[in-house]
C-alpha positions as CSV (number, residue, x, y, z in Angstrom):
1,X,7.2,13.4,21.6
2,X,5.3,14.0,18.3
3,X,6.1,10.5,17.2
4,X,4.8,9.0,20.5
5,X,1.5,10.9,20.1
6,X,1.2,9.6,16.5
7,X,1.4,6.0,17.7
8,X,-1.5,6.1,20.2
9,X,-4.0,7.6,17.7
10,X,-6.9,5.1,17.5
11,X,-7.1,3.6,14.0
12,X,-10.7,4.5,13.6
13,X,-10.1,8.1,14.6
14,X,-7.2,8.3,12.2
15,X,-9.1,7.1,9.1
16,X,-12.2,9.2,9.9
17,X,-10.1,12.3,10.3
18,X,-8.4,11.5,7.0
19,X,-11.8,11.3,5.3
20,X,-11.3,7.7,4.2
21,X,-14.3,6.3,6.2
22,X,-17.2,7.8,8.0
23,X,-19.3,7.4,11.1
24,X,-23.1,7.3,10.9
25,X,-25.4,10.1,11.8
26,X,-25.4,8.9,15.5
27,X,-21.6,9.1,15.6
28,X,-21.1,5.3,15.5
29,X,-18.4,3.8,13.4
30,X,-19.9,0.2,13.4
31,X,-16.5,-1.5,13.5
32,X,-18.1,-5.0,13.4
33,X,-20.1,-4.1,10.3
34,X,-19.1,-6.1,7.2
35,X,-17.5,-4.6,4.1
36,X,-19.1,-5.1,0.6
37,X,-17.3,-5.0,-2.7
38,X,-18.8,-1.5,-3.4
39,X,-17.6,-0.3,0.0
40,X,-14.1,-1.5,-0.7
41,X,-14.0,0.1,-4.1
42,X,-15.0,3.5,-2.6
43,X,-12.4,3.2,0.2
44,X,-9.6,2.2,-2.2
45,X,-10.3,5.1,-4.7
46,X,-10.3,7.6,-1.8
47,X,-7.1,6.1,-0.2
48,X,-4.9,5.6,-3.3
49,X,-6.3,8.3,-5.6
50,X,-7.0,5.6,-8.2
51,X,-8.9,8.1,-10.4
52,X,-5.5,9.8,-11.1
53,X,-4.0,6.6,-12.6
54,X,-3.6,6.6,-16.3
55,X,-5.7,3.5,-16.8
56,X,-8.6,5.1,-15.0
57,X,-9.3,7.2,-18.1
58,X,-10.4,4.1,-20.1
59,X,-14.1,4.1,-21.2
60,X,-16.6,2.8,-18.5
61,X,-17.5,-0.9,-18.6
62,X,-21.0,-2.1,-19.0
63,X,-22.1,-3.7,-15.7
64,X,-25.5,-5.3,-15.6
65,X,-25.7,-5.0,-11.8
66,X,-24.2,-1.5,-11.4
67,X,-26.3,1.1,-13.2
68,X,-25.0,4.7,-13.5
69,X,-27.5,5.7,-10.8
70,X,-25.8,3.3,-8.3
71,X,-24.2,5.2,-5.3
72,X,-20.7,3.7,-5.9
73,X,-20.8,3.6,-9.7
74,X,-17.8,5.9,-10.3
75,X,-15.6,4.2,-7.7
76,X,-16.4,0.7,-9.0
77,X,-15.6,1.7,-12.6
78,X,-12.3,3.2,-11.4
79,X,-11.4,0.1,-9.4
80,X,-12.1,-2.1,-12.5
81,X,-10.4,0.1,-15.0
82,X,-7.2,0.3,-12.9
83,X,-7.2,-3.5,-12.4
84,X,-7.5,-3.0,-8.6
85,X,-10.6,-5.2,-8.6
86,X,-12.0,-7.7,-11.1
87,X,-15.5,-8.4,-12.3
88,X,-17.2,-11.8,-12.4
89,X,-18.9,-14.0,-15.0
90,X,-21.3,-12.3,-17.4
91,X,-19.8,-8.9,-16.7
92,X,-21.3,-8.8,-13.2
93,X,-19.6,-7.0,-10.3
94,X,-21.8,-8.1,-7.3
95,X,-21.4,-4.8,-5.5
96,X,-23.3,-5.9,-2.3
97,X,-21.3,-9.1,-1.9
98,X,-19.4,-9.2,1.4
99,X,-15.6,-9.7,1.0
100,X,-13.4,-12.1,3.1
101,X,-10.3,-10.8,4.8
102,X,-8.2,-12.6,2.2
103,X,-10.0,-10.9,-0.7
104,X,-10.0,-7.5,0.9
105,X,-6.4,-7.6,2.1
106,X,-5.2,-8.9,-1.3
107,X,-7.1,-6.2,-3.1
108,X,-5.8,-3.6,-0.7
109,X,-2.2,-4.8,-1.5
110,X,-3.1,-4.6,-5.2
111,X,-3.9,-0.9,-4.9
112,X,-0.8,-0.3,-2.8
113,X,1.5,-2.3,-5.1
114,X,2.3,-5.9,-4.6
115,X,5.9,-6.8,-3.8
116,X,7.4,-9.2,-6.2
117,X,8.7,-11.6,-3.6
118,X,10.2,-14.9,-4.8
119,X,8.2,-17.9,-3.8
120,X,10.5,-19.0,-0.9
121,X,10.1,-15.5,0.7
122,X,6.3,-15.7,0.4
123,X,6.4,-19.1,2.1
124,X,8.7,-17.8,4.8
125,X,6.5,-14.8,5.6
126,X,3.3,-16.9,5.7
127,X,4.9,-19.8,7.6
128,X,4.6,-17.8,10.9
129,X,0.8,-18.1,10.8
130,X,-1.0,-21.4,11.6
131,X,-3.9,-20.7,9.2
132,X,-1.9,-19.5,6.2
133,X,-2.9,-22.6,4.4
134,X,-6.4,-21.2,4.1
135,X,-5.2,-18.3,1.9
136,X,-6.2,-18.9,-1.7
137,X,-3.2,-19.4,-4.0
138,X,-4.0,-16.3,-6.1
139,X,-3.8,-14.2,-2.9
140,X,-0.6,-15.5,-1.4
141,X,1.8,-12.9,-2.8
142,X,-0.6,-10.0,-2.1
143,X,-1.3,-11.2,1.5
144,X,2.5,-11.6,2.0
145,X,2.9,-7.9,1.0
146,X,0.1,-6.9,3.4
147,X,1.7,-8.8,6.2
148,X,5.2,-7.5,5.5
149,X,3.9,-4.0,5.6
150,X,2.0,-4.5,8.8
151,X,-1.5,-3.9,7.3
152,X,-3.1,-7.0,8.8
153,X,-4.6,-7.1,12.3
154,X,-3.4,-10.5,13.4
155,X,-5.4,-12.3,16.2
156,X,-3.1,-11.6,19.1
157,X,-4.1,-14.8,21.0
158,X,-3.9,-17.3,18.2
159,X,-1.5,-15.5,15.8
160,X,-4.0,-16.3,13.0
161,X,-4.7,-14.3,9.9
162,X,-8.3,-15.6,9.7
163,X,-8.3,-15.2,5.9
164,X,-11.8,-16.7,5.3
165,X,-13.6,-14.6,7.9
166,X,-15.6,-11.7,6.6
167,X,-13.7,-8.3,6.5
168,X,-15.1,-5.9,9.0
169,X,-15.1,-2.1,9.0
170,X,-12.7,-2.3,11.9
171,X,-10.3,-4.6,10.0
172,X,-10.2,-2.2,7.0
173,X,-9.7,0.8,9.3
174,X,-6.7,-1.0,10.8
175,X,-5.2,-1.5,7.4
176,X,-5.9,2.1,6.3
177,X,-4.4,3.4,9.6
178,X,-1.2,1.5,9.1
179,X,-1.0,2.7,5.5
180,X,-1.4,6.3,6.7
181,X,1.4,5.7,9.2
182,X,3.6,4.5,6.3
183,X,3.0,7.8,4.6
184,X,4.3,9.6,7.7
185,X,7.3,7.2,8.2
186,X,7.8,5.7,4.7
187,X,11.2,4.2,5.5
188,X,10.1,2.2,8.5
189,X,10.7,-1.2,7.0
190,X,10.8,-4.2,9.4
191,X,14.5,-4.8,8.8
192,X,16.3,-1.4,8.8
193,X,19.1,-2.2,6.4
194,X,17.0,-4.2,4.0
195,X,16.3,-2.9,0.5
196,X,12.5,-2.6,-0.1
197,X,11.3,-5.5,-2.3
198,X,10.5,-4.8,-5.9
199,X,6.9,-3.5,-6.1
200,X,4.7,-4.1,-9.1
201,X,1.1,-4.4,-9.9
202,X,-0.8,-7.5,-10.7
203,X,-1.9,-10.7,-9.0
């Protein structure tokens, strides 16, 4: 019975209860709201405890568009130092820039640990989705990991990933909720007898 109750918890309630995302003062989650790079950095640091990783102890980077007074300064620095997120040209981070689903899901997989699938396996995983060709090449392995682990809310009507659409708060809540389920049932791989793929960091 306990497992059944676990399965019907709303993803938003699950991530709010876990303290990974918040509702506003009126109690609204704003699931259709878009996710910025700063938002994503904060969520990833909270979810994966990135500040505890050895590389997080490196000196802070100089970021012209993220002063120390910026609300997400610490999380952005941690995401950069751990290699979970990257900066742009001229040392800029663009904290307010909205992220696409491909970017956010690939970065989420980076923090989780990207499976080192061989190329044929990546192609096989992605072949099920009619819009997989829209995924940028650099994100294919990471998105394959996210799909394999069930972190992606696929469009149930079209079976599309919609990689180029903006990532919404509801989308990231779904990924976080599935990640939290993985922590409760860490052995629930799609194929019961299959060895987990090799997991390593890096795009």
